[in-house]
N, C-alpha and C positions, 0 to 999 in steps of 0.2 A: 086770655086777654093779656097776658104777660108777652106772649110771642107777638101779638098783634101790636103791643105798645112799642116793643123793641124795632118791629118793622117798619112802623110808621118812622120812628126816630130815626132808622137807617136810610128811609126815603128823604126825609127832610134834611138829612146830613149830606146828600148828593145833590137835592134840588131847591133847598130852603135858603133864608137868611137865618142871621142868629134868633130873631124872635121864634121862628119856627123850631129851631134847635132847642131853644130855651124850653119852649111849650114841650117838646117831646121828651126832655129829661124830666121835666116836672110830671109828666104823665107816667114815665117809667116809675119815677118815686111813688106816687099814689098807689099805682098797683102792687109795688112791692109793700107797702105800708098795709094796704088792705088784706095783702098776704100774710101779715104779721112778721115780715122780715126786715128787721130794722137796718141792718147794716147797707144791705143793697139799696133801701130807701132813703138812708142818709147820703149815702155816695152820689145818687142822681139827684137828690135834692141840692147837694153842694155845687154839683155840675149846672144845675137850671140857674142857680142864684149867681155862681160865676160868670155863666154867659150874660145874664141879664146886666151884671153890672159893669163888666168888661165892654159890651157893647153900647152901653148907657142907653139901655131900652127904659121903657116908661114905668113909673113906679108902681103900676100895676104887675108888671112881672116882676119887679124886685120883691114885691110883697109876696107874690107867689112863691117864690124862693124860699122866702124865709117861713111862709106856710108850710112847704114841704119839709123843711128842716124841723119845724115844731112838731108835725106828725110824725115824722120819723122818731125824734126824741121822746115823744109819747109811746108809740111802739116798744122802744128800748127800756120804758121806765125811767126816764132821766128827766125827772120833773123840773129840775133849775134850768136846764138847757131848754127844755120844752117853752117854760115862761119865758126865759129871754128871747127866744126866736119868736114867740106871738106877740111880745111887746115890739119888736122889729117889725113884723108883719103890719101890725097895727098903724104904727108910726108912718110907714110906707104907704099903708091903705088909705089914710085919712087925707094923702094927697091925690088920691085917685078922684079925677073930676066927673066920670061916667058914673052916674048912680047905680045904673044897673051893674056896671061892672063891680062897683063899692059894695052893693048889697050880695052879689055872690062871693065876693070874698068873705064879708061879715059871716055868712052863712058856713061857709068852709071852715072859718076859724072856730066858729062855736062848737063844731062837730068834733074838735080835738078834744080830748079829755085827758 
């Protein structure tokens, strides 16, 4: 899964737009978080957020950048960081207009412990 995520990100880095690259960084972060590897999860989460913000992507992508940071902080047992990032994700998520996208985000946020 990790190799596939990195390969996908490599592809989109060559052929995609900022939105694809941000998603790719988020995906890598998620895989690292699932593997319990907090530091690379945080690194790629920060990249996802930075790309989303720098490229003025929709609130959905900014919210997911914060979701990834919250998940990485949770893996690292950094509760105050986790809570701060969850608040930011919810703030941006509340601005997501598509109901299915917002529901998916809320579900992912609820899964962070």
